[in-house]
All heavy atoms as a GROMACS GRO file, in nm:
protein
  586
    1MET      N    1  -8.104   4.031  -8.556
    1MET     CA    2  -8.144   3.905  -8.599
    1MET      C    3  -8.176   3.914  -8.753
    1MET      O    4  -8.135   3.826  -8.833
    1MET     CB    5  -8.261   3.844  -8.524
    1MET     CG    6  -8.304   3.711  -8.565
    1MET     SD    7  -8.187   3.589  -8.509
    1MET     CE    8  -8.286   3.455  -8.486
    2GLN      N    9  -8.253   4.012  -8.791
    2GLN     CA   10  -8.292   4.030  -8.928
    2GLN      C   11  -8.175   4.054  -9.021
    2GLN      O   12  -8.162   3.993  -9.130
    2GLN     CB   13  -8.388   4.151  -8.937
    2GLN     CG   14  -8.457   4.163  -9.075
    2GLN     CD   15  -8.568   4.062  -9.095
    2GLN    OE1   16  -8.577   3.961  -9.026
    2GLN    NE2   17  -8.652   4.088  -9.186
    3LYS      N   18  -8.077   4.132  -8.971
    3LYS     CA   19  -7.961   4.163  -9.052
    3LYS      C   20  -7.877   4.035  -9.068
    3LYS      O   21  -7.830   4.005  -9.184
    3LYS     CB   22  -7.873   4.271  -8.988
    3LYS     CG   23  -7.756   4.312  -9.069
    3LYS     CD   24  -7.680   4.423  -9.001
    3LYS     CE   25  -7.554   4.462  -9.084
    3LYS     NZ   26  -7.479   4.566  -9.022
    4CYS      N   27  -7.861   3.957  -8.966
    4CYS     CA   28  -7.786   3.832  -8.974
    4CYS      C   29  -7.849   3.736  -9.072
    4CYS      O   30  -7.785   3.674  -9.150
    4CYS     CB   31  -7.778   3.778  -8.834
    4CYS     SG   32  -7.688   3.620  -8.826
    5PHE      N   33  -7.987   3.727  -9.061
    5PHE     CA   34  -8.057   3.638  -9.154
    5PHE      C   35  -8.038   3.676  -9.296
    5PHE      O   36  -8.016   3.586  -9.383
    5PHE     CB   37  -8.209   3.634  -9.114
    5PHE     CG   38  -8.291   3.538  -9.197
    5PHE    CD1   39  -8.281   3.404  -9.177
    5PHE    CD2   40  -8.374   3.586  -9.296
    5PHE    CE1   41  -8.356   3.314  -9.253
    5PHE    CE2   42  -8.452   3.503  -9.372
    5PHE     CZ   43  -8.439   3.369  -9.348
    6LYS      N   44  -8.048   3.808  -9.324
    6LYS     CA   45  -8.031   3.851  -9.461
    6LYS      C   46  -7.894   3.824  -9.514
    6LYS      O   47  -7.869   3.786  -9.630
    6LYS     CB   48  -8.058   4.004  -9.471
    6LYS     CG   49  -8.209   4.031  -9.463
    6LYS     CD   50  -8.236   4.181  -9.484
    6LYS     CE   51  -8.386   4.207  -9.477
    6LYS     NZ   52  -8.419   4.346  -9.508
    7THR      N   53  -7.792   3.838  -9.425
    7THR     CA   54  -7.654   3.816  -9.462
    7THR      C   55  -7.636   3.666  -9.493
    7THR      O   56  -7.571   3.635  -9.593
    7THR     CB   57  -7.557   3.857  -9.348
    7THR    OG1   58  -7.576   3.997  -9.320
    7THR    CG2   59  -7.412   3.830  -9.380
    8VAL      N   60  -7.684   3.583  -9.410
    8VAL     CA   61  -7.670   3.436  -9.429
    8VAL      C   62  -7.743   3.398  -9.560
    8VAL      O   63  -7.684   3.315  -9.639
    8VAL     CB   64  -7.729   3.357  -9.309
    8VAL    CG1   65  -7.738   3.213  -9.343
    8VAL    CG2   66  -7.646   3.378  -9.190
    9CYS      N   67  -7.860   3.445  -9.588
    9CYS     CA   68  -7.930   3.416  -9.714
    9CYS      C   69  -7.848   3.464  -9.833
    9CYS      O   70  -7.837   3.390  -9.927
    9CYS     CB   71  -8.070   3.481  -9.712
    9CYS     SG   72  -8.188   3.400  -9.608
   10LYS      N   73  -7.792   3.585  -9.823
   10LYS     CA   74  -7.709   3.639  -9.933
   10LYS      C   75  -7.588   3.544  -9.956
   10LYS      O   76  -7.560   3.511 -10.073
   10LYS     CB   77  -7.664   3.781  -9.904
   10LYS     CG   78  -7.591   3.842 -10.019
   10LYS     CD   79  -7.563   3.992  -9.984
   10LYS     CE   80  -7.487   4.055 -10.102
   10LYS     NZ   81  -7.463   4.196 -10.079
   11LEU      N   82  -7.517   3.511  -9.852
   11LEU     CA   83  -7.402   3.419  -9.866
   11LEU      C   84  -7.438   3.284  -9.925
   11LEU      O   85  -7.358   3.223 -10.000
   11LEU     CB   86  -7.333   3.402  -9.730
   11LEU     CG   87  -7.263   3.530  -9.676
   11LEU    CD1   88  -7.221   3.501  -9.532
   11LEU    CD2   89  -7.145   3.569  -9.758
   12ALA      N   90  -7.559   3.236  -9.895
   12ALA     CA   91  -7.603   3.106  -9.941
   12ALA      C   92  -7.663   3.114 -10.079
   12ALA      O   93  -7.694   3.016 -10.144
   12ALA     CB   94  -7.702   3.045  -9.844
   13GLY      N   95  -7.684   3.236 -10.127
   13GLY     CA   96  -7.746   3.255 -10.263
   13GLY      C   97  -7.895   3.233 -10.262
   13GLY      O   98  -7.957   3.202 -10.363
   14VAL      N   99  -7.960   3.246 -10.144
   14VAL     CA  100  -8.107   3.229 -10.130
   14VAL      C  101  -8.171   3.361 -10.142
   14VAL      O  102  -8.139   3.458 -10.072
   14VAL     CB  103  -8.133   3.164  -9.993
   14VAL    CG1  104  -8.287   3.151  -9.976
   14VAL    CG2  105  -8.072   3.032  -9.979
   15LYS      N  106  -8.268   3.369 -10.235
   15LYS     CA  107  -8.338   3.496 -10.258
   15LYS      C  108  -8.486   3.476 -10.219
   15LYS      O  109  -8.541   3.369 -10.222
   15LYS     CB  110  -8.331   3.532 -10.406
   15LYS     CG  111  -8.190   3.563 -10.454
   15LYS     CD  112  -8.192   3.597 -10.601
   15LYS     CE  113  -8.043   3.629 -10.645
   15LYS     NZ  114  -8.036   3.666 -10.787
   16ASN      N  115  -8.545   3.592 -10.184
   16ASN     CA  116  -8.689   3.599 -10.154
   16ASN      C  117  -8.733   3.504 -10.039
   16ASN      O  118  -8.837   3.444 -10.048
   16ASN     CB  119  -8.772   3.574 -10.279
   16ASN     CG  120  -8.744   3.669 -10.387
   16ASN    OD1  121  -8.730   3.792 -10.363
   16ASN    ND2  122  -8.734   3.620 -10.509
   17LEU      N  123  -8.650   3.491  -9.938
   17LEU     CA  124  -8.689   3.413  -9.818
   17LEU      C  125  -8.703   3.505  -9.705
   17LEU      O  126  -8.605   3.583  -9.671
   17LEU     CB  127  -8.583   3.306  -9.791
   17LEU     CG  128  -8.612   3.213  -9.672
   17LEU    CD1  129  -8.734   3.128  -9.698
   17LEU    CD2  130  -8.494   3.131  -9.641
   18ARG      N  131  -8.811   3.503  -9.631
   18ARG     CA  132  -8.832   3.583  -9.515
   18ARG      C  133  -8.812   3.487  -9.395
   18ARG      O  134  -8.840   3.373  -9.401
   18ARG     CB  135  -8.976   3.638  -9.510
   18ARG     CG  136  -9.002   3.731  -9.627
   18ARG     CD  137  -9.153   3.763  -9.640
   18ARG     NE  138  -9.224   3.632  -9.650
   18ARG     CZ  139  -9.348   3.614  -9.611
   18ARG    NH1  140  -9.419   3.711  -9.556
   18ARG    NH2  141  -9.406   3.496  -9.623
   19PHE      N  142  -8.766   3.547  -9.287
   19PHE     CA  143  -8.753   3.469  -9.164
   19PHE      C  144  -8.878   3.398  -9.128
   19PHE      O  145  -8.882   3.286  -9.079
   19PHE     CB  146  -8.700   3.561  -9.047
   19PHE     CG  147  -8.656   3.481  -8.929
   19PHE    CD1  148  -8.533   3.414  -8.922
   19PHE    CD2  149  -8.743   3.472  -8.820
   19PHE    CE1  150  -8.498   3.339  -8.808
   19PHE    CE2  151  -8.703   3.402  -8.706
   19PHE     CZ  152  -8.585   3.333  -8.703
   20HIS      N  153  -8.990   3.472  -9.145
   20HIS     CA  154  -9.122   3.416  -9.110
   20HIS      C  155  -9.154   3.291  -9.193
   20HIS      O  156  -9.231   3.203  -9.144
   20HIS     CB  157  -9.228   3.527  -9.130
   20HIS     CG  158  -9.360   3.492  -9.074
   20HIS    ND1  159  -9.385   3.501  -8.936
   20HIS    CD2  160  -9.472   3.447  -9.131
   20HIS    CE1  161  -9.511   3.466  -8.914
   20HIS    NE2  162  -9.565   3.430  -9.030
   21ASP      N  163  -9.100   3.279  -9.308
   21ASP     CA  164  -9.126   3.161  -9.396
   21ASP      C  165  -9.080   3.033  -9.319
   21ASP      O  166  -9.134   2.921  -9.348
   21ASP     CB  167  -9.048   3.174  -9.527
   21ASP     CG  168  -9.102   3.280  -9.612
   21ASP    OD1  169  -9.226   3.316  -9.601
   21ASP    OD2  170  -9.025   3.331  -9.698
   22LEU      N  171  -8.982   3.043  -9.237
   22LEU     CA  172  -8.931   2.926  -9.158
   22LEU      C  173  -9.035   2.874  -9.066
   22LEU      O  174  -9.040   2.752  -9.042
   22LEU     CB  175  -8.805   2.963  -9.086
   22LEU     CG  176  -8.689   3.016  -9.166
   22LEU    CD1  177  -8.570   3.050  -9.080
   22LEU    CD2  178  -8.650   2.915  -9.275
   23ARG      N  179  -9.125   2.956  -9.014
   23ARG     CA  180  -9.237   2.903  -8.933
   23ARG      C  181  -9.329   2.814  -9.022
   23ARG      O  182  -9.381   2.719  -8.970
   23ARG     CB  183  -9.315   3.025  -8.869
   23ARG     CG  184  -9.241   3.087  -8.759
   23ARG     CD  185  -9.317   3.209  -8.705
   23ARG     NE  186  -9.449   3.180  -8.649
   23ARG     CZ  187  -9.468   3.144  -8.523
   23ARG    NH1  188  -9.372   3.132  -8.435
   23ARG    NH2  189  -9.593   3.121  -8.477
   24HIS      N  190  -9.358   2.860  -9.141
   24HIS     CA  191  -9.448   2.780  -9.227
   24HIS      C  192  -9.377   2.642  -9.256
   24HIS      O  193  -9.439   2.536  -9.250
   24HIS     CB  194  -9.471   2.850  -9.362
   24HIS     CG  195  -9.563   2.970  -9.347
   24HIS    ND1  196  -9.699   2.955  -9.370
   24HIS    CD2  197  -9.540   3.095  -9.302
   24HIS    CE1  198  -9.754   3.071  -9.348
   24HIS    NE2  199  -9.666   3.160  -9.308
   25THR      N  200  -9.251   2.649  -9.291
   25THR     CA  201  -9.173   2.525  -9.316
   25THR      C  202  -9.171   2.431  -9.194
   25THR      O  203  -9.195   2.315  -9.206
   25THR     CB  204  -9.033   2.558  -9.360
   25THR    OG1  205  -9.039   2.642  -9.479
   25THR    CG2  206  -8.951   2.429  -9.388
   26GLY      N  207  -9.147   2.492  -9.077
   26GLY     CA  208  -9.150   2.416  -8.954
   26GLY      C  209  -9.279   2.343  -8.928
   26GLY      O  210  -9.293   2.226  -8.896
   27ALA      N  211  -9.390   2.420  -8.943
   27ALA     CA  212  -9.524   2.364  -8.920
   27ALA      C  213  -9.555   2.256  -9.023
   27ALA      O  214  -9.607   2.146  -8.984
   27ALA     CB  215  -9.625   2.480  -8.929
   28THR      N  216  -9.523   2.279  -9.139
   28THR     CA  217  -9.549   2.174  -9.247
   28THR      C  218  -9.473   2.046  -9.218
   28THR      O  219  -9.524   1.940  -9.230
   28THR     CB  220  -9.507   2.231  -9.383
   28THR    OG1  221  -9.593   2.347  -9.412
   28THR    CG2  222  -9.531   2.133  -9.494
   29ARG      N  223  -9.343   2.064  -9.183
   29ARG     CA  224  -9.265   1.944  -9.155
   29ARG      C  225  -9.306   1.868  -9.027
   29ARG      O  226  -9.301   1.748  -9.023
   29ARG     CB  227  -9.117   1.977  -9.146
   29ARG     CG  228  -9.067   2.019  -9.284
   29ARG     CD  229  -8.912   2.048  -9.285
   29ARG     NE  230  -8.876   2.076  -9.422
   29ARG     CZ  231  -8.752   2.105  -9.456
   29ARG    NH1  232  -8.652   2.113  -9.358
   29ARG    NH2  233  -8.721   2.135  -9.576
   30MET      N  234  -9.354   1.945  -8.930
   30MET     CA  235  -9.402   1.877  -8.808
   30MET      C  236  -9.528   1.791  -8.842
   30MET      O  237  -9.540   1.678  -8.797
   30MET     CB  238  -9.439   1.979  -8.697
   30MET     CG  239  -9.313   2.032  -8.625
   30MET     SD  240  -9.358   2.135  -8.482
   30MET     CE  241  -9.366   2.295  -8.563
   31VAL      N  242  -9.618   1.850  -8.918
   31VAL     CA  243  -9.743   1.780  -8.956
   31VAL      C  244  -9.706   1.658  -9.041
   31VAL      O  245  -9.757   1.552  -9.023
   31VAL     CB  246  -9.843   1.871  -9.028
   31VAL    CG1  247  -9.955   1.791  -9.090
   31VAL    CG2  248  -9.896   1.975  -8.931
   32ALA      N  249  -9.610   1.672  -9.133
   32ALA     CA  250  -9.568   1.563  -9.216
   32ALA      C  251  -9.501   1.449  -9.138
   32ALA      O  252  -9.512   1.335  -9.171
   32ALA     CB  253  -9.465   1.613  -9.323
   33ALA      N  254  -9.446   1.490  -9.022
   33ALA     CA  255  -9.378   1.388  -8.939
   33ALA      C  256  -9.480   1.321  -8.843
   33ALA      O  257  -9.446   1.238  -8.763
   33ALA     CB  258  -9.266   1.456  -8.854
   34GLY      N  259  -9.606   1.367  -8.851
   34GLY     CA  260  -9.706   1.302  -8.773
   34GLY      C  261  -9.739   1.369  -8.636
   34GLY      O  262  -9.809   1.316  -8.555
   35ILE      N  263  -9.685   1.491  -8.620
   35ILE     CA  264  -9.714   1.561  -8.498
   35ILE      C  265  -9.860   1.616  -8.505
   35ILE      O  266  -9.895   1.676  -8.603
   35ILE     CB  267  -9.613   1.684  -8.483
   35ILE    CG1  268  -9.469   1.639  -8.491
   35ILE    CG2  269  -9.642   1.757  -8.352
   35ILE    CD1  270  -9.428   1.537  -8.394
   36PRO      N  271  -9.936   1.587  -8.404
   36PRO     CA  272 -10.075   1.631  -8.403
   36PRO      C  273 -10.086   1.789  -8.420
   36PRO      O  274 -10.005   1.862  -8.362
   36PRO     CB  275 -10.131   1.584  -8.272
   36PRO     CG  276 -10.042   1.473  -8.229
   36PRO     CD  277  -9.908   1.508  -8.284
   37LEU      N  278 -10.183   1.830  -8.493
   37LEU     CA  279 -10.201   1.976  -8.516
   37LEU      C  280 -10.212   2.057  -8.384
   37LEU      O  281 -10.158   2.164  -8.375
   37LEU     CB  282 -10.324   2.001  -8.609
   37LEU     CG  283 -10.321   2.121  -8.694
   37LEU    CD1  284 -10.198   2.136  -8.777
   37LEU    CD2  285 -10.444   2.123  -8.781
   38PRO      N  286 -10.282   2.003  -8.280
   38PRO     CA  287 -10.288   2.080  -8.155
   38PRO      C  288 -10.145   2.099  -8.094
   38PRO      O  289 -10.118   2.204  -8.029
   38PRO     CB  290 -10.378   2.000  -8.065
   38PRO     CG  291 -10.466   1.925  -8.161
   38PRO     CD  292 -10.377   1.896  -8.272
   39VAL      N  293 -10.062   2.005  -8.107
   39VAL     CA  294  -9.924   2.017  -8.057
   39VAL      C  295  -9.848   2.126  -8.139
   39VAL      O  296  -9.777   2.209  -8.084
   39VAL     CB  297  -9.850   1.879  -8.062
   39VAL    CG1  298  -9.702   1.895  -8.017
   39VAL    CG2  299  -9.920   1.782  -7.969
   40VAL      N  300  -9.864   2.119  -8.268
   40VAL     CA  301  -9.800   2.221  -8.354
   40VAL      C  302  -9.851   2.360  -8.314
   40VAL      O  303  -9.773   2.456  -8.307
   40VAL     CB  304  -9.823   2.198  -8.503
   40VAL    CG1  305  -9.768   2.306  -8.591
   40VAL    CG2  306  -9.766   2.060  -8.545
   41LYS      N  307  -9.978   2.372  -8.294
   41LYS     CA  308 -10.042   2.496  -8.248
   41LYS      C  309  -9.970   2.552  -8.116
   41LYS      O  310  -9.939   2.670  -8.112
   41LYS     CB  311 -10.190   2.480  -8.218
   41LYS     CG  312 -10.260   2.596  -8.157
   41LYS     CD  313 -10.405   2.554  -8.115
   41LYS     CE  314 -10.468   2.657  -8.031
   41LYS     NZ  315 -10.413   2.676  -7.898
   42GLN      N  316  -9.952   2.462  -8.023
   42GLN     CA  317  -9.887   2.504  -7.902
   42GLN      C  318  -9.745   2.549  -7.924
   42GLN      O  319  -9.699   2.648  -7.867
   42GLN     CB  320  -9.890   2.385  -7.802
   42GLN     CG  321 -10.026   2.360  -7.737
   42GLN     CD  322 -10.075   2.480  -7.661
   42GLN    OE1  323 -10.177   2.538  -7.699
   42GLN    NE2  324 -10.007   2.525  -7.558
   43ILE      N  325  -9.670   2.474  -8.006
   43ILE     CA  326  -9.529   2.505  -8.034
   43ILE      C  327  -9.518   2.643  -8.097
   43ILE      O  328  -9.430   2.720  -8.065
   43ILE     CB  329  -9.465   2.392  -8.115
   43ILE    CG1  330  -9.444   2.269  -8.039
   43ILE    CG2  331  -9.329   2.443  -8.173
   43ILE    CD1  332  -9.407   2.145  -8.113
   44LEU      N  333  -9.610   2.669  -8.193
   44LEU     CA  334  -9.607   2.797  -8.264
   44LEU      C  335  -9.670   2.908  -8.186
   44LEU      O  336  -9.671   3.026  -8.224
   44LEU     CB  337  -9.675   2.785  -8.400
   44LEU     CG  338  -9.607   2.689  -8.495
   44LEU    CD1  339  -9.679   2.682  -8.631
   44LEU    CD2  340  -9.459   2.737  -8.528
   45ASN      N  341  -9.734   2.873  -8.067
   45ASN     CA  342  -9.797   2.970  -7.980
   45ASN      C  343  -9.906   3.043  -8.052
   45ASN      O  344  -9.922   3.162  -8.038
   45ASN     CB  345  -9.691   3.065  -7.920
   45ASN     CG  346  -9.743   3.137  -7.799
   45ASN    OD1  347  -9.825   3.080  -7.723
   45ASN    ND2  348  -9.702   3.258  -7.781
   46HIS      N  349  -9.988   2.972  -8.125
   46HIS     CA  350 -10.105   3.025  -8.200
   46HIS      C  351 -10.226   3.029  -8.102
   46HIS      O  352 -10.244   2.936  -8.018
   46HIS     CB  353 -10.145   2.951  -8.321
   46HIS     CG  354 -10.047   2.973  -8.431
   46HIS    ND1  355 -10.024   2.876  -8.530
   46HIS    CD2  356  -9.966   3.079  -8.462
   46HIS    CE1  357  -9.932   2.922  -8.613
   46HIS    NE2  358  -9.897   3.042  -8.577
   47ALA      N  359 -10.309   3.133  -8.111
   47ALA     CA  360 -10.426   3.141  -8.027
   47ALA      C  361 -10.538   3.043  -8.076
   47ALA      O  362 -10.612   2.995  -8.001
   47ALA     CB  363 -10.479   3.284  -8.024
   48SER      N  364 -10.538   3.020  -8.210
   48SER     CA  365 -10.645   2.934  -8.263
   48SER      C  366 -10.585   2.831  -8.358
   48SER      O  367 -10.480   2.850  -8.418
   48SER     CB  368 -10.749   3.016  -8.343
   48SER     OG  369 -10.692   3.062  -8.461
   49ILE      N  370 -10.652   2.717  -8.368
   49ILE     CA  371 -10.609   2.608  -8.456
   49ILE      C  372 -10.617   2.653  -8.602
   49ILE      O  373 -10.546   2.606  -8.689
   49ILE     CB  374 -10.687   2.478  -8.426
   49ILE    CG1  375 -10.615   2.354  -8.480
   49ILE    CG2  376 -10.830   2.488  -8.479
   49ILE    CD1  377 -10.501   2.312  -8.392
   50GLN      N  378 -10.710   2.745  -8.631
   50GLN     CA  379 -10.728   2.797  -8.772
   50GLN      C  380 -10.601   2.862  -8.816
   50GLN      O  381 -10.564   2.846  -8.933
   50GLN     CB  382 -10.846   2.887  -8.780
   50GLN     CG  383 -10.983   2.820  -8.771
   50GLN     CD  384 -11.023   2.786  -8.625
   50GLN    OE1  385 -10.963   2.835  -8.525
   50GLN    NE2  386 -11.121   2.697  -8.614
   51THR      N  387 -10.538   2.940  -8.729
   51THR     CA  388 -10.411   3.002  -8.767
   51THR      C  389 -10.304   2.893  -8.803
   51THR      O  390 -10.233   2.902  -8.902
   51THR     CB  391 -10.361   3.093  -8.656
   51THR    OG1  392 -10.459   3.190  -8.626
   51THR    CG2  393 -10.232   3.159  -8.695
   52THR      N  394 -10.302   2.798  -8.717
   52THR     CA  395 -10.202   2.689  -8.738
   52THR      C  396 -10.230   2.616  -8.872
   52THR      O  397 -10.135   2.578  -8.945
   52THR     CB  398 -10.210   2.583  -8.623
   52THR    OG1  399 -10.194   2.653  -8.499
   52THR    CG2  400 -10.098   2.477  -8.636
   53MET      N  401 -10.352   2.602  -8.905
   53MET     CA  402 -10.391   2.527  -9.032
   53MET      C  403 -10.339   2.610  -9.154
   53MET      O  404 -10.308   2.551  -9.255
   53MET     CB  405 -10.541   2.507  -9.032
   53MET     CG  406 -10.578   2.401  -8.936
   53MET     SD  407 -10.761   2.383  -8.914
   53MET     CE  408 -10.807   2.318  -9.075
   54ARG      N  409 -10.332   2.743  -9.140
   54ARG     CA  410 -10.277   2.822  -9.248
   54ARG      C  411 -10.126   2.809  -9.262
   54ARG      O  412 -10.070   2.827  -9.367
   54ARG     CB  413 -10.315   2.968  -9.224
   54ARG     CG  414 -10.460   3.004  -9.259
   54ARG     CD  415 -10.474   3.154  -9.250
   54ARG     NE  416 -10.471   3.181  -9.107
   54ARG     CZ  417 -10.531   3.280  -9.047
   54ARG    NH1  418 -10.608   3.360  -9.117
   54ARG    NH2  419 -10.518   3.300  -8.917
   55TYR      N  420 -10.064   2.770  -9.154
   55TYR     CA  421  -9.919   2.751  -9.155
   55TYR      C  422  -9.880   2.613  -9.204
   55TYR      O  423  -9.778   2.601  -9.270
   55TYR     CB  424  -9.862   2.771  -9.014
   55TYR     CG  425  -9.834   2.917  -8.978
   55TYR    CD1  426  -9.940   3.010  -8.957
   55TYR    CD2  427  -9.704   2.957  -8.972
   55TYR    CE1  428  -9.910   3.134  -8.926
   55TYR    CE2  429  -9.676   3.092  -8.937
   55TYR     CZ  430  -9.777   3.180  -8.919
   55TYR     OH  431  -9.750   3.311  -8.887
   56ALA      N  432  -9.956   2.515  -9.163
   56ALA     CA  433  -9.916   2.372  -9.198
   56ALA      C  434  -9.976   2.339  -9.331
   56ALA      O  435 -10.097   2.300  -9.341
   56ALA     CB  436  -9.970   2.284  -9.082
   57HIS      N  437  -9.893   2.337  -9.429
   57HIS     CA  438  -9.939   2.302  -9.564
   57HIS      C  439  -9.924   2.149  -9.584
   57HIS      O  440  -9.825   2.090  -9.536
   57HIS     CB  441  -9.857   2.376  -9.665
   57HIS     CG  442  -9.846   2.524  -9.641
   57HIS    ND1  443  -9.957   2.607  -9.661
   57HIS    CD2  444  -9.749   2.601  -9.591
   57HIS    CE1  445  -9.920   2.730  -9.626
   57HIS    NE2  446  -9.800   2.726  -9.586
   58THR      N  447 -10.014   2.088  -9.654
   58THR     CA  448 -10.002   1.946  -9.681
   58THR      C  449  -9.899   1.925  -9.792
   58THR      O  450  -9.876   2.011  -9.870
   58THR     CB  451 -10.134   1.883  -9.720
   58THR    OG1  452 -10.184   1.950  -9.838
   58THR    CG2  453 -10.239   1.893  -9.610
   59MET      N  454  -9.845   1.807  -9.786
   59MET     CA  455  -9.747   1.770  -9.890
   59MET      C  456  -9.815   1.664  -9.974
   59MET      O  457  -9.901   1.590  -9.936
   59MET     CB  458  -9.617   1.714  -9.825
   59MET     CG  459  -9.547   1.823  -9.734
   59MET     SD  460  -9.418   1.757  -9.636
   59MET     CE  461  -9.293   1.722  -9.754
   60ARG      N  462  -9.772   1.664 -10.103
   60ARG     CA  463  -9.836   1.574 -10.201
   60ARG      C  464  -9.836   1.428 -10.149
   60ARG      O  465  -9.933   1.357 -10.164
   60ARG     CB  466  -9.759   1.587 -10.333
   60ARG     CG  467  -9.824   1.506 -10.447
   60ARG     CD  468  -9.954   1.568 -10.489
   60ARG     NE  469 -10.006   1.495 -10.604
   60ARG     CZ  470 -10.135   1.469 -10.618
   60ARG    NH1  471 -10.223   1.521 -10.536
   60ARG    NH2  472 -10.177   1.399 -10.718
   61GLU      N  473  -9.726   1.384 -10.089
   61GLU     CA  474  -9.714   1.248 -10.036
   61GLU      C  475  -9.825   1.224  -9.932
   61GLU      O  476  -9.879   1.108  -9.927
   61GLU     CB  477  -9.577   1.218  -9.981
   61GLU     CG  478  -9.465   1.227 -10.081
   61GLU     CD  479  -9.420   1.371 -10.110
   61GLU    OE1  480  -9.450   1.461 -10.034
   61GLU    OE2  481  -9.354   1.390 -10.214
   62GLN      N  482  -9.854   1.317  -9.847
   62GLN     CA  483  -9.956   1.302  -9.750
   62GLN      C  484 -10.094   1.285  -9.811
   62GLN      O  485 -10.173   1.207  -9.768
   62GLN     CB  486  -9.960   1.419  -9.654
   62GLN     CG  487  -9.841   1.437  -9.567
   62GLN     CD  488  -9.848   1.569  -9.493
   62GLN    OE1  489  -9.834   1.672  -9.551
   62GLN    NE2  490  -9.866   1.561  -9.360
   63GLU      N  491 -10.115   1.363  -9.917
   63GLU     CA  492 -10.251   1.354  -9.983
   63GLU      C  493 -10.264   1.212 -10.046
   63GLU      O  494 -10.373   1.151 -10.041
   63GLU     CB  495 -10.261   1.464 -10.090
   63GLU     CG  496 -10.262   1.603 -10.027
   63GLU     CD  497 -10.239   1.714 -10.129
   63GLU    OE1  498 -10.217   1.683 -10.249
   63GLU    OE2  499 -10.244   1.831 -10.084
   64ILE      N  500 -10.159   1.164 -10.112
   64ILE     CA  501 -10.165   1.029 -10.171
   64ILE      C  502 -10.189   0.925 -10.070
   64ILE      O  503 -10.272   0.836 -10.087
   64ILE     CB  504 -10.037   1.008 -10.255
   64ILE    CG1  505 -10.030   1.099 -10.374
   64ILE    CG2  506 -10.026   0.860 -10.295
   64ILE    CD1  507  -9.898   1.101 -10.450
   65SER      N  508 -10.119   0.930  -9.957
   65SER     CA  509 -10.132   0.838  -9.848
   65SER      C  510 -10.273   0.837  -9.794
   65SER      O  511 -10.328   0.733  -9.759
   65SER     CB  512 -10.034   0.861  -9.739
   65SER     OG  513  -9.901   0.841  -9.774
   66ALA      N  514 -10.331   0.954  -9.780
   66ALA     CA  515 -10.468   0.967  -9.726
   66ALA      C  516 -10.566   0.902  -9.823
   66ALA      O  517 -10.658   0.831  -9.775
   66ALA     CB  518 -10.504   1.114  -9.706
   67VAL      N  519 -10.555   0.925  -9.950
   67VAL     CA  520 -10.646   0.864 -10.049
   67VAL      C  521 -10.628   0.709 -10.050
   67VAL      O  522 -10.724   0.634 -10.053
   67VAL     CB  523 -10.622   0.924 -10.186
   67VAL    CG1  524 -10.706   0.849 -10.294
   67VAL    CG2  525 -10.665   1.072 -10.188
   68GLU      N  526 -10.502   0.665 -10.045
   68GLU     CA  527 -10.474   0.522 -10.041
   68GLU      C  528 -10.535   0.458  -9.909
   68GLU      O  529 -10.588   0.345  -9.918
   68GLU     CB  530 -10.325   0.492 -10.050
   68GLU     CG  531 -10.269   0.520 -10.185
   68GLU     CD  532 -10.117   0.504 -10.191
   68GLU    OE1  533 -10.049   0.499 -10.086
   68GLU    OE2  534 -10.061   0.507 -10.301
   69ALA      N  535 -10.526   0.525  -9.798
   69ALA     CA  536 -10.576   0.470  -9.676
   69ALA      C  537 -10.730   0.456  -9.683
   69ALA      O  538 -10.787   0.360  -9.644
   69ALA     CB  539 -10.542   0.561  -9.558
   70LEU      N  540 -10.790   0.553  -9.749
   70LEU     CA  541 -10.935   0.546  -9.767
   70LEU      C  542 -10.975   0.434  -9.861
   70LEU      O  543 -11.069   0.357  -9.838
   70LEU     CB  544 -10.988   0.686  -9.827
   70LEU     CG  545 -11.137   0.695  -9.841
   70LEU    CD1  546 -11.209   0.675  -9.708
   70LEU    CD2  547 -11.173   0.831  -9.899
   71ALA      N  548 -10.895   0.418  -9.968
   71ALA     CA  549 -10.918   0.312 -10.065
   71ALA      C  550 -10.903   0.172 -10.010
   71ALA      O  551 -10.972   0.075 -10.044
   71ALA     CB  552 -10.832   0.330 -10.189
   72ASN      N  553 -10.812   0.156  -9.911
   72ASN     CA  554 -10.788   0.029  -9.844
   72ASN      C  555 -10.867   0.009  -9.718
   72ASN      O  556 -10.850  -0.095  -9.654
   72ASN     CB  557 -10.637   0.021  -9.810
   72ASN     CG  558 -10.552   0.022  -9.940
   72ASN    OD1  559 -10.593  -0.029 -10.043
   72ASN    ND2  560 -10.436   0.082  -9.931
   73PHE      N  561 -10.962   0.096  -9.686
   73PHE     CA  562 -11.036   0.083  -9.563
   73PHE      C  563 -11.136  -0.035  -9.576
   73PHE      O  564 -11.209  -0.046  -9.677
   73PHE     CB  565 -11.117   0.207  -9.539
   73PHE     CG  566 -11.196   0.204  -9.411
   73PHE    CD1  567 -11.126   0.226  -9.288
   73PHE    CD2  568 -11.326   0.187  -9.410
   73PHE    CE1  569 -11.202   0.220  -9.171
   73PHE    CE2  570 -11.401   0.181  -9.289
   73PHE     CZ  571 -11.335   0.200  -9.168
   74ASN      N  572 -11.133  -0.122  -9.480
   74ASN     CA  573 -11.224  -0.238  -9.477
   74ASN      C  574 -11.330  -0.220  -9.371
   74ASN      O  575 -11.289  -0.193  -9.250
   74ASN     CB  576 -11.149  -0.372  -9.455
   74ASN     CG  577 -11.058  -0.398  -9.576
   74ASN    OD1  578 -11.098  -0.390  -9.686
   74ASN    ND2  579 -10.939  -0.439  -9.540
   75VAL      N  580 -11.454  -0.242  -9.399
   75VAL     CA  581 -11.560  -0.228  -9.301
   75VAL      C  582 -11.579  -0.363  -9.234
   75VAL      O  583 -11.578  -0.468  -9.283
   75VAL     CB  584 -11.691  -0.180  -9.360
   75VAL    CG1  585 -11.804  -0.170  -9.261
   75VAL    CG2  586 -11.671  -0.050  -9.434
   0.00000   0.00000   0.00000
């Protein structure tokens, strides 16, 4: 698997990408798509939610949306 991945990256001109990086990308995209963090945790088979939180990076658009939602909150 590792050799195949390196070959594909080389053919695509992609440098400095580890197979493991795809788990981070997958977690980040799932969270961006609105998948709850506990579900992402299960999919990635993590023992703790803290590990999943290290994998799922926020995207700038999500941060902006969160701040806007707070600004528009009506009591």
